[in-house]
C-alpha positions in Angstrom: 0.0 0.0 0.0 2.7 2.5 1.1 5.0 1.5 -1.7 2.3 2.2 -4.3 3.5 4.7 -7.0 2.3 8.2 -6.4 -0.4 9.0 -8.9 -0.6 12.2 -10.9 -3.8 13.0 -9.0 -2.0 12.7 -5.6 0.9 14.8 -6.9 -1.4 17.6 -7.9 -3.2 17.5 -4.6 0.2 17.5 -2.7 1.5 20.3 -4.9 -1.6 22.4 -4.2 -1.4 21.7 -0.5 2.4 22.6 -0.5 1.6 25.8 -2.4 -1.1 26.8 0.1 1.4 26.2 3.0 4.1 28.3 1.4 1.7 31.1 0.2 0.0 31.1 3.6 3.4 31.5 5.4 4.3 34.4 3.0 0.9 36.1 3.7 1.3 35.7 7.5 4.9 36.7 7.6 4.4 40.6 7.8 1.7 40.0 10.5 3.4 37.2 12.4 4.5 39.3 15.3 1.2 41.0 15.8 -0.5 39.9 19.1 -3.8 38.1 18.7 -6.5 37.2 21.1 -5.5 34.8 23.8 -7.7 31.7 23.3 -7.0 29.5 26.3 -8.9 26.5 24.9 -6.9 26.6 21.6 -3.7 25.1 22.9 -5.2 22.0 24.6 -7.3 21.4 21.5 -4.2 21.8 19.3 -2.2 19.4 21.5 -5.0 16.8 21.5 -5.4 17.0 17.7 -1.6 16.6 17.1 -1.3 13.8 19.7 -4.1 11.8 18.2 -3.0 12.2 14.6 0.6 11.3 15.5 -0.5 8.3 17.5 -2.8 7.0 14.8 -0.1 7.4 12.2 2.3 5.5 14.4 -0.2 2.7 14.9 -1.0 2.4 11.2 2.6 2.5 10.1 3.4 -0.2 12.7 0.5 -2.3 11.3 2.1 -2.0 7.9 5.4 -3.1 9.3 3.7 -6.2 10.9 2.3 -7.1 7.5 5.3 -6.4 5.3 8.3 -6.8 7.7 10.0 -3.8 6.2 12.0 -2.0 9.0 11.4 1.4 7.5 7.8 1.3 8.5 8.7 0.4 12.1 11.3 3.2 12.1 8.8 5.7 10.8 6.2 4.5 13.3 8.8 5.2 16.0 9.3 8.7 14.6 5.6 9.5 14.9 5.5 7.9 18.3 8.4 10.2 19.3 6.3 13.2 18.1 3.2 12.0 20.0 5.1 11.6 23.2 6.8 15.0 22.8 3.6 16.9 22.1 1.9 15.2 25.1 4.7 16.1 27.5 4.9 19.7 26.0 1.2 20.2 26.7 1.7 19.1 30.3 4.7 21.4 30.7 3.3 24.4 28.8 2.5 27.3 31.1 -1.2 28.2 31.4 -2.6 24.9 29.9 -3.1 22.8 33.0 -1.5 25.1 35.6 0.0 28.6 35.5 3.6 27.4 35.4 3.1 23.9 33.8 3.0 20.5 35.4 5.7 17.9 36.0 7.9 20.5 37.8 8.6 22.2 34.5 10.6 25.4 34.4 10.0 28.5 32.3 12.3 27.1 29.5 11.0 23.5 29.6 8.2 23.8 27.0 10.3 25.6 24.5 13.1 23.0 24.8 10.6 20.2 24.4 9.5 22.0 21.2 13.1 22.2 20.0 13.6 18.5 20.6 10.3 17.6 19.0 10.9 19.7 15.8 14.5 18.8 15.5 14.1 15.1 16.5 11.2 14.2 14.2 12.8 15.1 10.9 16.0 13.5 12.1 14.2 10.2 12.8 12.5 10.4 9.5 15.8 10.8 7.7 17.2 7.9 9.7 14.3 5.8 8.7 14.7 6.4 5.0 18.4 5.7 5.4 17.6 2.4 7.1 15.5 1.5 4.1 18.5 1.6 1.9 20.5 -0.6 4.3 17.8 -3.0 5.2 15.1 -2.9 2.5 13.4 -6.2 3.4 14.1 -7.0 7.0 13.2 -10.4 8.5 10.0 -12.4 8.0 10.7 -14.6 11.1 8.2 -13.6 13.8 10.7 -13.5 16.6 13.1 -11.3 14.7 10.3 -9.1 13.3 9.0 -8.4 16.8 12.5 -7.8 18.1 13.3 -5.3 15.3 9.9 -3.6 15.7 10.2 -3.3 19.5 13.8 -2.0 19.2 12.9 0.7 16.7 9.7 1.8 18.5 11.2 1.5 21.9 14.3 3.4 20.9 12.3 6.3 19.6 10.2 6.3 22.8 13.3 6.3 24.9 14.7 9.3 22.9 11.5 11.2 23.5 11.5 10.3 27.2 15.1 11.3 27.6 14.7 14.6 25.8 11.6 15.4 27.9 13.4 14.5 31.1 16.3 16.6 30.2 14.0 19.6 29.3 12.1 19.4 32.6 14.4 18.0 35.3 17.7 19.5 34.1 16.6 22.5 32.1 19.0 24.6 34.1 21.8 22.8 32.3 20.5 24.2 29.0 20.8 27.8 27.8 17.7 30.1 28.0 15.8 30.4 24.7 13.0 32.7 25.7 12.3 35.5 28.1 8.8 35.1 29.6 6.4 34.5 26.7 8.7 36.3 24.2 10.6 34.3 21.5 12.5 37.3 20.2 15.9 36.0 21.3 15.1 32.7 19.7 15.3 34.1 16.2 19.0 34.8 16.4 19.8 31.6 18.4 21.9 29.0 16.6 19.7 26.3 18.0 16.6 27.8 16.3 18.5 28.1 13.0 19.6 24.4 13.4 15.9 23.3 13.9 14.9 25.2 10.7 17.8 23.8 8.8 17.1 20.2 9.9 13.4 20.5 8.8 14.2 22.2 5.5 17.2 19.9 4.8 15.2 16.7 5.4 12.5 18.0 3.1 14.9 18.8 0.4 16.8 15.5 0.9 13.6 13.4 0.5 12.6 15.3 -2.6 16.1 15.0 -4.2 16.8 11.4 -3.3 13.4 9.8 -3.8 11.8 12.0 -6.5 8.6 11.4 -4.5 8.0 8.2 -6.5 5.8 6.5 -3.9 2.8 7.6 -1.9 4.7 7.5 1.4 7.5 9.6 0.1 5.1 12.2 -1.4 3.2 12.7 1.8 6.2 12.5 4.1 7.6 15.4 2.0 4.4 17.4 2.6 4.6 16.6 6.4 8.2 17.9 6.4 7.3 21.0 4.4 4.5 21.8 6.9 6.9 21.2 9.8 9.4 23.6 8.2 6.6 26.2 7.9 5.7 25.6 11.6 9.3 26.1 12.7 9.9 29.2 10.7 6.7 30.9 11.7 7.1 30.0 15.4 10.5 31.5 15.5 9.6 34.6 13.4 6.4 35.3 15.4 8.5 36.0 18.5 5.7 35.4 21.1 3.0 33.1 22.1 -0.6 33.8 21.0 0.6 36.0 18.1 -0.7 35.7 14.6 2.4 33.8 13.4 2.2 31.5 16.5 -1.4 30.6 15.7 -0.5 30.0 12.0 2.4 27.8 13.0 0.1 25.7 15.1 -2.1 25.2 12.1 0.9 24.2 10.1 1.8 21.7 12.8 -1.6 20.1 12.5 -1.1 19.8 8.8 2.4 18.2 9.4 0.9 15.6 11.7 -2.1 14.9 9.5 -0.4 14.6 6.0 0.7 10.9 6.2 -2.4 9.9 8.3 -4.7 11.3 5.6 -2.9 9.3 2.9 -3.0 6.2 5.1 -6.8 6.5 5.8 -7.5 7.2 2.1 -5.5 4.1 1.0 -7.2 2.0 3.7 -10.6 3.1 2.5 -9.5 2.3 -1.1 -8.3 -1.1 0.0 -11.6 -1.9 1.8 -13.5 -0.9 -1.3 -11.4 -3.2 -3.4 -11.8 -6.0 -0.9 -15.6 -5.5 -0.9 -15.7 -5.6 -4.7 -13.5 -8.7 -4.7 -15.7 -10.3 -2.0 -18.8 -9.5 -4.0 -17.2 -10.9 -7.2 -16.1 -14.0 -5.3 -19.7 -14.6 -4.0 -21.1 -14.2 -7.5 -18.4 -16.6 -8.9 -19.3 -19.1 -6.2 -23.0 -19.0 -7.3 -22.3 -19.2 -11.0 -21.6 -22.2 -13.2 -18.1 -21.9 -14.5 -18.9 -22.9 -18.0 -22.4 -21.6 -18.8 -22.3 -18.6 -16.4 -25.9 -19.4 -15.3 -26.6 -19.9 -11.6 -25.2 -23.2 -10.3 -26.9 -26.1 -8.5 -25.9 -24.7 -5.1 -27.7 -21.5 -5.9 -30.8 -23.3 -7.1 -30.9 -25.6 -4.0 -30.7 -22.5 -1.8 -33.0 -20.1 -3.5 -35.7 -22.3 -5.0 -37.1 -23.7 -1.7 -37.0 -20.1 -0.3 -38.9 -18.7 -3.2 -41.4 -21.5 -3.2 -42.1 -20.9 0.5 -42.5 -17.1 -0.1 -44.9 -17.8 -3.0 -46.9 -20.3 -0.9 -47.2 -17.8 2.0 -48.3 -15.0 -0.4 -50.9 -17.4 -2.1 -49.1 -17.1 -5.4 -48.1 -19.8 -7.9 -44.6 -20.8 -8.7 -43.6 -22.8 -11.8 -40.6 -24.9 -12.6 -39.2 -25.8 -16.0 -36.8 -28.8 -16.3 -34.9 -28.6 -19.6 -32.7 -31.1 -21.3 -30.7 -30.7 -24.5 -31.9 -33.4 -26.9 -29.3 -36.0 -28.0 -26.5 -34.2 -26.3 -24.4 -37.3 -25.8 -24.4 -38.0 -29.5 -23.6 -34.3 -30.1 -20.5 -34.7 -27.9 -19.5 -38.0 -29.6 -19.8 -36.5 -33.0 -18.2 -33.1 -32.5 -16.1 -33.5 -29.3 -16.3 -32.0 -25.9 -15.1 -28.6 -26.9 -17.9 -28.2 -29.3 -20.2 -29.7 -26.6 -19.1 -26.9 -24.2 -19.8 -24.3 -26.9 -23.3 -25.8 -27.4 -24.0 -25.7 -23.6 -22.9 -22.0 -23.5 -25.0 -21.1 -26.5 -28.1 -22.8 -25.1 -27.6 -21.3 -21.6 -27.3 -17.8 -23.1 -30.5 -18.3 -25.1 -32.3 -19.5 -22.0 -31.1 -16.5 -20.0 -31.9 -14.1 -22.8 -35.4 -15.6 -23.1 -36.4 -14.7 -19.5 -38.0 -11.2 -19.4 -38.9 -10.8 -15.7 -36.0 -9.9 -13.3 -37.0 -12.4 -10.7 -37.0 -15.4 -13.0 -33.7 -17.3 -13.2 -32.1 -20.2 -14.9 -29.6 -22.6 -13.3 -27.6 -25.5 -14.5 -29.0 -28.5 -12.9 -26.3 -30.9 -14.0 -24.7 -32.1 -17.2 -26.9 -30.9 -20.1 -29.9 -30.2 -17.9 -31.1 -26.8 -16.8 -33.9 -25.6 -14.5 -35.9 -22.4 -14.8 -37.6 -21.0 -11.7 -40.7 -18.7 -12.4 -42.1 -17.1 -9.3 -45.7 -15.8 -9.5 -46.3 -17.6 -12.7 -49.2 -20.0 -13.3 -49.3 -23.1 -15.4 -50.6 -21.4 -18.6 -48.0 -18.6 -18.4 -45.2 -21.2 -17.7 -46.2 -23.2 -20.7 -46.0 -20.1 -22.9 -42.6 -19.2 -21.5 -41.4 -22.8 -22.0 -42.6 -22.8 -25.6 -40.9 -19.5 -26.2 -37.6 -20.9 -24.8 -37.9 -24.0 -26.9 -38.3 -21.9 -30.1 -35.4 -19.6 -29.1 -33.0 -22.5 -28.8 -34.3 -24.1 -32.1 -33.7 -20.8 -33.9 -30.0 -20.9 -32.8 -29.7 -23.4 -35.7 -26.8 -25.3 -34.2 -26.2 -28.1 -36.6 -26.9 -31.6 -35.2 -27.0 -34.2 -38.0 -27.7 -37.0 -35.5 -31.0 -35.3 -34.4 -34.2 -35.8 -36.4 -34.6 -32.0 -36.4 -31.1 -31.6 -37.9 -30.3 -29.0 -35.3 -29.9 -28.7 -31.5 -33.2 -28.7 -29.7 -34.5 -29.0 -26.1 -37.2 -30.8 -24.3 -39.0 -29.2 -21.4 -41.1 -30.4 -18.5 -43.2 -27.9 -16.6 -44.9 -28.1 -13.2 -46.6 -25.5 -11.1 -47.3 -25.2 -7.4 -50.5 -23.2 -6.6 -52.2 -21.9 -3.5 -54.9 -24.6 -4.1 -52.5 -27.4 -4.7 -49.2 -26.5 -3.0 -46.2 -28.8 -3.7 -43.1 -29.4 -1.5 -39.8 -28.4 -3.2 -38.8 -32.0 -3.9 -42.2 -32.9 -5.2 -42.4 -30.0 -7.6 -39.0 -31.0 -9.0 -40.2 -34.6 -9.5 -43.3 -33.3 -11.3 -41.3 -31.2 -13.7 -38.9 -34.1 -14.2 -41.9 -36.4 -15.1 -43.0 -33.8 -17.6 -39.5 -33.8 -19.1 -39.6 -37.6 -19.3 -42.9 -37.4 -21.1 -41.6 -34.8 -23.6 -38.7 -37.2 -24.4 -40.9 -40.2 -24.9 -43.2 -38.1 -27.1 -40.3 -37.5 -29.5 -38.4 -34.6 -27.9 -38.2 -30.9 -29.0 -41.5 -30.2 -27.2 -43.0 -29.0 -23.9 -45.0 -31.2 -21.6 -46.9 -29.8 -18.6 -47.2 -32.2 -15.7 -50.2 -31.6 -13.3 -49.9 -32.6 -9.7 
């Protein structure tokens, strides 16, 4: 699924989204430092949205790893798990979200340092994942090794996130100050901020240059990294929390966390649609005779008794036609089994084409025998339909020198179950079969109605 080639449609969508991100950043740039309204509920909602999207993406990527065994998917899953843990800890440590100074004993610099680790660590882990793909493209299909590799890559990313968060909270005094109060002004000139922007932009450029965005995964990873770059640039340029640029950067962060998830969900939906169509096709195939494409005996044995019961309950008649191709054994002997198959297919098509009502159906009963089920059809109407089918097959004009008619013909026995004289499923089949026997004894190429 993830290795599927990126389609032109997806490339256009990704290009439009990328253009919107870049143009949006350009538009916001002059206004980035302007203070906006402080919406206290915005940050928890933002954190929850990013945490959920990053977590879901990590889960779906790991599911893909479980199926394919490719280490790159486990490594990418680890990168998204890293981001999910980072944003969760940042929300807990962020001043004013859950407490005025942040939870977990966070200091004034903790939240911004977690942000630095998050925005520098995620693209680094993505780059490492794609490098891992070049070294170990396949991985191991052995269950034990697969679980060990997956646990190592996921666990390693989680440990990195935990270590970065621990350092940013418990030992933040070891780290240089990046902000003063709620102002990020000093961050714009800080080499650490420049490094974060360079890591994001460099990873984006690297994935575009090295992969040419040939697969769906590469294409949408590139969009995620572009959005992450916009997030980093606008956050640093905005210079303060709750400024226009800061809000715009948070929106870009949501785009970054959602890009690959959107692709995964779309591909999963597409996969389910294909599976559903395949399942429906399989069901239809299981109910059809492989040679004649009419319904098979299994379908008849299931549907016919049910239709007969419905007709009886509604006080309506149901008629049954038993049909046999005359002298078919001699036809096979004279022309061979391949010609016999062609004959069966032609007769079956004629029988199907001769039924006008959508609820009537024909099934192959066995060998050269067919059965036609006619719900809500009395004996006179059934006799007329049978005669029409007989003439239709006769006009096919399939040469049969061994037959007195000189062409392929059919014999038909008809029987009807009525409200006044209901018949059990097996009894009605026997009645139609007796009618067919009488048609054969009377010279074939005819219809005989058998009364109960």
